[in-house]
KEPA-874141 format. One record per residue (C-alpha): residue in one letter; x, y, z. Coordinates in steps of 0.001 Angstrom, whole numbers, padded with zeros to 6 digits. Layout:
N
('A', (X, Y, Z))
...
# end
This chain:
348
('M', (012675, -040209, -000356))
('S', (015271, -041281, 002153))
('V', (017545, -040014, 004897))
('Y', (020783, -041853, 005577))
('L', (024079, -041403, 007394))
('R', (027372, -041308, 005520))
('N', (030401, -041105, 007812))
('T', (029331, -038343, 010248))
('T', (027045, -036394, 007875))
('W', (023422, -037036, 007018))
('W', (022416, -037294, 003354))
('I', (019039, -037268, 001653))
('G', (017705, -038882, -001512))
('Y', (014668, -037940, -003613))
('R', (013367, -037757, -007179))
('D', (013291, -034369, -008902))
('P', (010396, -033209, -011148))
('Q', (012021, -035015, -014104))
('G', (012063, -038318, -012199))
('R', (015847, -038353, -011699))
('W', (017156, -039715, -008416))
('V', (019075, -037042, -006512))
('R', (021481, -037687, -003641))
('Q', (022888, -034759, -001731))
('S', (024555, -033948, 001560))
('T', (022612, -031853, 004065))
('H', (025841, -030913, 005884))
('C', (023935, -031713, 009085))
('Q', (025118, -033767, 012015))
('T', (021669, -034818, 013227))
('K', (018969, -036865, 011543))
('K', (016256, -034431, 012696))
('E', (017844, -031527, 010801))
('A', (018224, -033651, 007670))
('Q', (014566, -034712, 007857))
('A', (013526, -031063, 008090))
('I', (015471, -030243, 004909))
('L', (013923, -033200, 003100))
('A', (010434, -032126, 004241))
('S', (011060, -028642, 002810))
('I', (012105, -030116, -000541))
('K', (009023, -032369, -000548))
('T', (006783, -029313, -000027))
('K', (008436, -027490, -002938))
('L', (007986, -030558, -005154))
('V', (004299, -030854, -004272))
('E', (003652, -027123, -004835))
('G', (005651, -027004, -008069))
('R', (008288, -024690, -006596))
('F', (011311, -026972, -006930))
('F', (013999, -025771, -009334))
('D', (017464, -027261, -009708))
('K', (020510, -025212, -010713))
('T', (020024, -025951, -014413))
('Q', (016423, -024728, -014337))
('R', (017425, -021556, -012494))
('Q', (019823, -020633, -015276))
('Q', (016977, -020854, -017804))
('V', (014479, -018430, -016190))
('L', (014250, -015079, -017961))
('F', (013360, -011938, -016013))
('K', (010369, -011226, -018272))
('D', (008895, -014636, -017411))
('L', (009437, -014040, -013706))
('A', (007808, -010578, -013934))
('E', (004758, -012104, -015617))
('R', (004508, -014785, -012952))
('V', (004703, -012153, -010203))
('L', (001951, -010138, -011901))
('E', (-000242, -013265, -011989))
('H', (000528, -013778, -008308))
('Q', (-000566, -010210, -007481))
('R', (-003719, -010682, -009552))
('A', (-004547, -013859, -007640))
('L', (-004345, -011954, -004339))
('G', (-007341, -009906, -005515))
('R', (-005882, -006513, -004657))
('R', (-006460, -004519, -007826))
('S', (-004542, -001407, -006725))
('V', (-001401, -003457, -005966))
('E', (-001761, -005357, -009235))
('Q', (-002013, -002107, -011209))
('F', (000973, -000674, -009337))
('H', (003101, -003705, -010290))
('K', (001831, -003664, -013848))
('Q', (002665, 000017, -014275))
('Y', (006261, -000215, -013040))
('S', (007020, -003689, -014405))
('K', (006808, -002442, -017997))
('N', (010018, -000440, -017790))
('L', (011755, -003155, -015771))
('V', (010928, -005773, -018393))
('A', (012118, -003445, -021153))
('H', (015466, -003157, -019357))
('F', (016006, -006616, -017799))
('G', (013507, -008734, -019745))
('K', (015918, -010794, -021858))
('K', (018376, -011437, -019022))
('F', (018447, -014713, -017120))
('L', (017983, -014224, -013378))
('P', (021590, -015069, -012337))
('E', (022849, -012433, -014782))
('I', (021181, -009573, -012891))
('R', (023622, -008304, -010276))
('V', (023876, -005324, -007930))
('E', (025906, -003310, -010439))
('D', (023209, -003912, -013083))
('V', (020528, -002535, -010777))
('E', (022682, 000494, -009935))
('R', (023220, 001133, -013641))
('Y', (019445, 000904, -014168))
('R', (018857, 003375, -011321))
('L', (021304, 005850, -012894))
('E', (019840, 005582, -016406))
('R', (016247, 005754, -015177))
('S', (016940, 008838, -013036))
('K', (017937, 010803, -016146))
('G', (014389, 010804, -017469))
('V', (012017, 010551, -014491))
('S', (011641, 011821, -010927))
('P', (013379, 010208, -007924))
('A', (009968, 009003, -006711))
('T', (009352, 007125, -009968))
('V', (012820, 005550, -009830))
('N', (012207, 004433, -006251))
('R', (008826, 002901, -007135))
('S', (010512, 000920, -009907))
('L', (013217, -000288, -007528))
('A', (010585, -001256, -004961))
('V', (008765, -003382, -007541))
('L', (012048, -004949, -008657))
('K', (012883, -005763, -005045))
('R', (009476, -007371, -004557))
('I', (009924, -009442, -007714))
('F', (013238, -010840, -006497))
('N', (011904, -011457, -003002))
('L', (009210, -013652, -004498))
('A', (011827, -015338, -006700))
('I', (013767, -016232, -003539))
('K', (010584, -017570, -001941))
('W', (009914, -019693, -005023))
('G', (013450, -021074, -005062))
('L', (014511, -019365, -008297))
('V', (017368, -017272, -006859))
('D', (019366, -017149, -003638))
('K', (019972, -013399, -003331))
('N', (018165, -010146, -004061))
('P', (020380, -007754, -006094))
('V', (018255, -004780, -005025))
('R', (018983, -005334, -001345))
('F', (022250, -003381, -001361))
('V', (021133, -000621, -003739))
('E', (020360, 002740, -002136))
('F', (017096, 004399, -003111))
('L', (017171, 008018, -004247))
('K', (016347, 010848, -001888))
('E', (012923, 012248, -002691))
('P', (011837, 015873, -002237))
('E', (009023, 016481, 000209))
('G', (005767, 015381, -001351))
('R', (002852, 017603, -002290))
('L', (000064, 017885, 000258))
('R', (-003044, 019879, -000605))
('F', (-006151, 020183, 001546))
('L', (-009313, 022285, 001628))
('G', (-010086, 024945, 004183))
('K', (-013604, 025171, 005594))
('D', (-014742, 027777, 003055))
('E', (-013419, 025681, 000170))
('Q', (-015202, 022600, 001523))
('V', (-018496, 024484, 001585))
('A', (-017872, 025794, -001927))
('L', (-017070, 022341, -003327))
('L', (-020058, 020598, -001741))
('G', (-022274, 023407, -002979))
('Q', (-021261, 022595, -006572))
('C', (-021625, 018790, -006290))
('Q', (-024773, 017210, -007650))
('G', (-026144, 013657, -007637))
('D', (-023753, 010780, -006995))
('I', (-020677, 012980, -006811))
('Y', (-022122, 014838, -003812))
('D', (-022494, 011614, -001831))
('I', (-019073, 010380, -002957))
('V', (-017352, 013610, -001894))
('V', (-019122, 013664, 001482))
('L', (-018008, 010110, 002218))
('A', (-014412, 010790, 001194))
('L', (-014287, 014140, 002995))
('R', (-015819, 012912, 006267))
('T', (-014325, 009394, 006499))
('G', (-010965, 009645, 004719))
('M', (-011810, 006695, 002471))
('R', (-009964, 006380, -000810))
('R', (-011957, 006664, -004029))
('G', (-011886, 002905, -004626))
('E', (-012990, 002236, -001061))
('V', (-015981, 004551, -001473))
('L', (-017028, 003072, -004819))
('N', (-016665, -000487, -003484))
('L', (-019106, 000103, -000623))
('R', (-022058, -002261, -000344))
('K', (-025071, -002348, 001950))
('A', (-023512, -005268, 003848))
('D', (-020576, -003014, 004835))
('L', (-022810, -000699, 006858))
('D', (-023776, -001164, 010511))
('F', (-026322, 001541, 011314))
('E', (-026997, 000204, 014806))
('R', (-023377, 000798, 015854))
('E', (-022946, 003605, 013303))
('L', (-019900, 001995, 011703))
('I', (-018630, 001481, 008155))
('C', (-016607, -001667, 007538))
('V', (-014038, -001016, 004809))
('A', (-013080, -004481, 003569))
('K', (-011301, -003803, 000261))
('T', (-008391, -001582, 001251))
('K', (-005000, -000727, -000223))
('T', (-003171, -002577, 002544))
('G', (-005553, -005535, 002574))
('R', (-006457, -004825, 006209))
('T', (-010104, -004288, 007126))
('R', (-010863, -001169, 009161))
('Q', (-013968, 000309, 010756))
('L', (-014938, 003951, 010482))
('P', (-017492, 005896, 012530))
('M', (-020481, 007447, 010781))
('L', (-020868, 011152, 011386))
('A', (-024433, 012460, 011102))
('E', (-023660, 013857, 007631))
('V', (-022282, 010492, 006485))
('K', (-025139, 008510, 008004))
('A', (-027713, 010628, 006185))
('V', (-026019, 009976, 002846))
('L', (-025756, 006230, 003436))
('E', (-029325, 005791, 004676))
('K', (-030562, 007413, 001483))
('R', (-028464, 005111, -000742))
('I', (-029366, 001735, 000813))
('D', (-033066, 002104, 000062))
('G', (-034191, -000930, -001981))
('R', (-030679, -002399, -002340))
('A', (-029638, -005996, -001672))
('E', (-026891, -006718, 000879))
('Q', (-024129, -007231, -001712))
('E', (-025355, -004596, -004147))
('P', (-022947, -001646, -004713))
('L', (-024110, 001724, -003431))
('F', (-022838, 003516, -006546))
('K', (-023852, 002305, -010011))
('N', (-023385, 003520, -013569))
('Q', (-026173, 003936, -016130))
('Q', (-025895, 000250, -017051))
('G', (-026602, -000777, -013459))
('R', (-023082, -002004, -012780))
('Q', (-020721, -000761, -010076))
('L', (-019404, 002725, -010745))
('K', (-015659, 002545, -011415))
('S', (-014788, 006215, -011827))
('C', (-016042, 009688, -010966))
('T', (-013185, 011696, -012495))
('I', (-015225, 013797, -014911))
('S', (-018030, 014759, -012507))
('F', (-015489, 015583, -009773))
('A', (-013452, 017761, -012139))
('K', (-016576, 019661, -013196))
('A', (-017545, 020291, -009564))
('L', (-014050, 021650, -008847))
('E', (-014273, 023920, -011880))
('R', (-017653, 025290, -010814))
('A', (-016342, 025866, -007276))
('E', (-013256, 027606, -008735))
('I', (-010896, 025295, -006835))
('A', (-007559, 024709, -008589))
('D', (-004707, 022247, -008056))
('F', (-006827, 019690, -006250))
('H', (-007098, 015907, -006686))
('F', (-009651, 013455, -005338))
('H', (-007061, 011930, -002988))
('D', (-006633, 015393, -001438))
('L', (-010050, 014892, 000187))
('R', (-008318, 012255, 002307))
('H', (-005592, 014762, 003198))
('T', (-008304, 017235, 004154))
('Y', (-009929, 014679, 006469))
('A', (-006580, 014005, 008196))
('T', (-005840, 017713, 008530))
('D', (-009264, 018432, 010022))
('L', (-008868, 015610, 012555))
('I', (-005470, 016858, 013703))
('S', (-006679, 020464, 013819))
('A', (-009557, 019297, 016028))
('G', (-007054, 017822, 018488))
('V', (-007371, 014123, 017574))
('E', (-004174, 012223, 018463))
('I', (-001991, 011273, 015517))
('F', (-002119, 007548, 016331))
('T', (-005911, 007664, 016177))
('V', (-005715, 009532, 012862))
('A', (-003333, 006870, 011515))
('K', (-005774, 004154, 012597))
('L', (-008732, 005859, 010908))
('L', (-006749, 006322, 007679))
('G', (-005501, 002744, 007722))
('H', (-001838, 003768, 007797))
('T', (000458, 000974, 008959))
('D', (003132, 003523, 009879))
('P', (002203, 006689, 011834))
('K', (005165, 008438, 010164))
('I', (003053, 008660, 007004))
('T', (000357, 010514, 008943))
('A', (002941, 012764, 010583))
('R', (003544, 014428, 007215))
('V', (000290, 016301, 007742))
('Y', (001740, 018151, 010729))
('A', (004370, 019799, 008531))
('H', (001692, 021225, 006214))
('L', (-000839, 022585, 008650))
('S', (-001925, 026183, 008292))
('P', (-000026, 029002, 010060))
('E', (-003209, 029742, 012026))
('Y', (-003234, 026224, 013452))
('R', (000446, 026361, 014385))
('R', (-000117, 029743, 016025))
('S', (-003024, 028386, 018093))
('E', (-000870, 025476, 019221))
('M', (001864, 027865, 020331))
('E', (-000741, 029826, 022280))
('K', (-001627, 026623, 024144))
('Y', (002067, 026122, 024889))
('Q', (002406, 029710, 026134))
('N', (-000678, 029288, 028335))
('Y', (000859, 026126, 029766))
('L', (004083, 027944, 030590))
('N', (002162, 030836, 032146))
('G', (000084, 028437, 034200))
('T', (003101, 026623, 035606))
('N', (004873, 029951, 036239))
('V', (008124, 028457, 034933))
('A', (009860, 031807, 034702))
('Q', (009089, 032616, 038356))
('Q', (010330, 029212, 039504))
('R', (013588, 029724, 037619))
('T', (014047, 033123, 039322))
('N', (013475, 031593, 042760))
('V', (016007, 028852, 042098))
('S', (018601, 031392, 041023))
# end
C-alpha cells in the first residue's frame, strides 16, 4: 500500500482481494486525508468487506438478505432474527433475483403499492423497515452507496389495539391459573416482562437482597432492572429452590427450558371467561396500572424498557373513563384551591 502525490492531488495504491494492483485518486489535497482513506480500505480488506464496482453489480438481493439474516442470528437476539426472517420472505420473493444496483426508489414504491393491496398498512411498513435495514447494512458493508427506501414514505397506520385487564378480570384470571402458568402470569402482570423475558429467567438474574430482577435478554438488547413486589418475590423464592445459578426457572417435561405457554394460558383465559386477550396484553395491563396509580410516564417507560416514551404514551389514550374522570376531578380541585375564577374577577 502506498500514498503518493500527483500534481496537487494525493493518490493511493493497494492490492484488491484478487491481487490486482489498484491506483486511484483520493481527490484530497493533504496526505493525512489520503492516509485515512487508505486505512479505511485496509480495514475493509482485512474484514472481507471490500467490493469493487464489478463485484457490486454481481450481488443478488436474495444473497444479501441471507447474509443479513446470518448477521442478525450472530447478534443472538432471537426475536429480531425471527422478525427479519418473517418479513424477508416476501421481500426475497419480490426482489430476490434483482442485482442490488437495479433496485431503485420507484421499485420500492411499486412494491409498497402492490403489497398494500393484500395486507394491512402495518404489515407493509414492517416489510419496508426490514428492507431499509437490509440496505443500511449493505451500505455499511460497501455493497451499495444509497438506500432506495430512504425516500419512500411509510403508510399511515390506524391506531393500534390496546387491551388490558381491570382488577376484577385480573382476580378472575389468576384464580383460573394453575402450576407454571400461574407463576408466569404473575411475573408478567406485576413486572411488565415479555413472555420471552419471563421464560428466559434464571436464578442468577435474581437479587433477593436488593429485591431486583435483572432482565438481560430483552427485545432491545438493553439490560434493565425491575423491582420485586411481594407477590413477585414469593413466586420467585419458590422457584429457585434447588436450582443452579444458570438453570432456567421454567422447564418442560423433558427438563429443558420452557419455550411456550400458549395452550395453558389460553385454557386459563377460557376458564376465566376472558375474551379478546393476548399474553402481551398482560404487559399493557401492567403499564395501565402503573399510570393509574400515578407513576410518571418516564418511569413507566423505563420499567417497560421502551427507548421512546411516545410508545408508552399510547396507554394514556386508552385508559378507562373512570380514570380520566378522576384526573379531571384533581384538575378541578386544583382550580378551586387556587381560586382562579375569583382572581380573574378581581383583575377585571
